[in-house]
N, C-alpha and C positions, 0 to 999 in steps of 0.2 A: 311090313311095308310091302305094298305090291307096287310093281312098275307096269305101265301099260303105254302103249303108243296110239296116236289117233290115225284112224283109216284116211283121214285128209292128206297124209303123206303118201298116198297111192291114188290119188286123184288121176283119172284117165285108165285106170285098171279096174277091173272087177272086184267085187267083194272077196272072193275066194283067195285071190293073189294077196290081196292086203292081210287075210287072216294067215296066209301061209308065212309070208315073209315076216311078220310080227312074231309069230311063234318061232320060226327059224332064228331070229335074232335073240330069242330068250327071254321075251317079255311074259309077264304073267296074265297080261290081260289087253283089251282093247277098247278103245273110245270109238264110238260108230258116228261117222260124219253124216249129217243131214244138212249140208250147206248146198244150196241150189248153186248150179252152175260151176261148182268148184270141185267138190267130191261128194256126190250125193248117194254113198252106199246104202243108206237109209232113207228111201223115198216115203215122205210121210204120208202122201196121198194113197200109198199101196202097202202101208206097213203091215196090215192084217195077212196079205199074201206073202210078205218077206219074212215074217216071224219064223215060220217053221224052219226054212233054210238058214237063217242066222242062228238059231239054235244048234243046228247040226253043224255049222261051221265051228262054233264055239267048242263043241264037243270033240268034233275030228281033229281039230288043232289044240286043244287044250287050253283054250283062252277063257279067262272070265270077261264078261260083259261088263266093263267097269263105268262107263258113261256114254251119254250120247251129246253131240255138240249140234246144237241148233241155235243159231245166233240171232234170227230175226224176230222182231217184237210184234208177233202176229198172234192174236189171241186163238185163232183157229187151229193154226201150226202148232203152238204150244199145247192145246188141248191134244191134238193128233200125237205129239211126242210124248206127253204124260201117260197117255194109253198105251203107246208102244213100250215106253220103258217099264210100265207096270207088268205087261205081257211078258215081257223079256226078264224081268227082275233086275233091271238098270237101276242102281240107287241113285245116281247123279245125271242131271241135265246141265249141260254147259250153255 
C-alpha cells in the first residue's frame, strides 16, 4: 500500500511547497490538484509546459505521482487531464 496526500492541502502555496512538505511528512506520493480557484497546482490549459517541472519535483522529493484531482464535468478539461496524466504516468484521475 502507498500513502499519498493531495496538493489541495497546500492551496495558496506553490507546487514545490506542496511537494516539499508532503515528502517531509513521509508520504509515498502526491495527488495533483487541478481544481480551479481552490488549488490549481496543475493548470490544465498549460499542462504541457508544466509537465517537466512536475516530473523534476517528483524526482527531487522522491514522490510518486499517484493521481490527479479534476472534479469538473467538462469534456475539454477532462481530455486535457487525460493527456497530462498519460504524459506524467499518473494512473488515476479523480
